N, C-alpha and C positions, 0 to 999 in steps of 0.2 A: 326699336319699339318692341314692347312686350307683346307676346302672342296673346290675343284675346279672341275667343270664339264669339260668334254673333250672339249665341245664347247667353253669354256672360255679360254682354254689354249692358250698361245701366245708364239710361238717359238721365242726366243730372242737371238740375236747375241750380245755377250759381247765383245766390242772392247777395247783392252788394258788389256785383261785377264792376271792374274798372280796367282801363287800359294802362294804368300805372304798373309797370313791370316790377316794382319793388313791393307791391302789396300781395298779401297771401291769396286774395281772391283771384288775382291774375295768375299767380303761380299754380293755383288749383285748376283753373281752366286749361292752362298749358299742359299740366300733367295729365288731366283727364283725357285731353286730346292725344297726348303721347301714348297713353295706355289703351287707346281705341274706344273710349267711352264718348258718346255724343254729349255735348254740354250745351246748355241754353243759358246765356248770360242775361241777367235781369238786374236792374238797378235804377238809379236816378240820374245818371250821367249819360249824355248823348255822345257815345264813343263806340268804337269797335274793339273787339277782343279777338285776336287771331282770325280776322276777316269776318267775324259775326257781329252784327249790330246789337248793342245792348238794348234789350226790350225795356220799355218804360214801366217800372214797377207801379207808378202812380195810376197807370191806365188799367192795371190788373188784367193783362191779356190772357185769353184762354190758351192753355198749353196742354196738349194731350200726352198721355203715356209717360208721365214723369215717374221714374223709379225712386230717385233720391233727390232731396233738397239739401244742399250744403249751405249753411248760413255764414255770412261774413258781415252781418250788421249786429250791432250791440243790442242787448236786451231792452234798453231804453227806447230803441227805434223799432222794435218788433211788434208791439201790440196792434198797431193799425193794419198790419198785414196778416195777423193770425188767421182770420176767416178765409182770406184769399188763398193763402198758401195751403191750408187744409182742404180747400175746395178743389185743389189740383189732384187730390187723392194719391199722394206719394206713398210708397211702401215704407220709406224711412226718411228721417230728418237727422242730419249730422250737425250737432252744435259744436262748432270749432272753438278752440280756446278763446275765451272772452265773450262768447255768445250764449253761454249757458243761461237757461231761463226756466226755472221750475214751473212757473205758471203755464208757459207754452208747451213745455214737455208733457205736463199732465193732460193738457187739452189734446195733444197729438196721441198720447197713449190711449185716451178715452175713445179715439177714432181708430184704434188698432193700427196705429202707425208706429213702426219701430223707432225708438229714440236712441241716438248714439251721442255720447259726449266724447268726442275724439277729434283727431286732426285728419282731414281728408288727405293731406300730403303723406302723412305717415301710413295711413291705411292703404293707400295705393302702393307705396314702396314696399310694404310688408305683406302684400297680397291679402289684406283683410277687407278690401273694398267690396 
């Protein structure tokens, strides 16, 4: 496990979480865990990821102290969640490959949220997370 100090840990919301180990959302949750970052899985499936219950995105649960949102839902499925995700007041949103969305990115930037078009897995591996 990579050494991560408490100060560097970034509580991350994994949007589109799944227990399917072949999906990138699952790999991101596993790697966030390996690197010592707290992750919160949220999605529409009633499953668990690494022992954590996937929160129901449709219920728009209140979640405190989110540093980063990492998206694993396509742009066509994002609009109904714009306001909810921005209400969590993240410091940044990572648009993983295939999730890029100019409209949502502009909305986030207008709220002073850092927007990153990148891959969470690569960012973690290259110490850019």
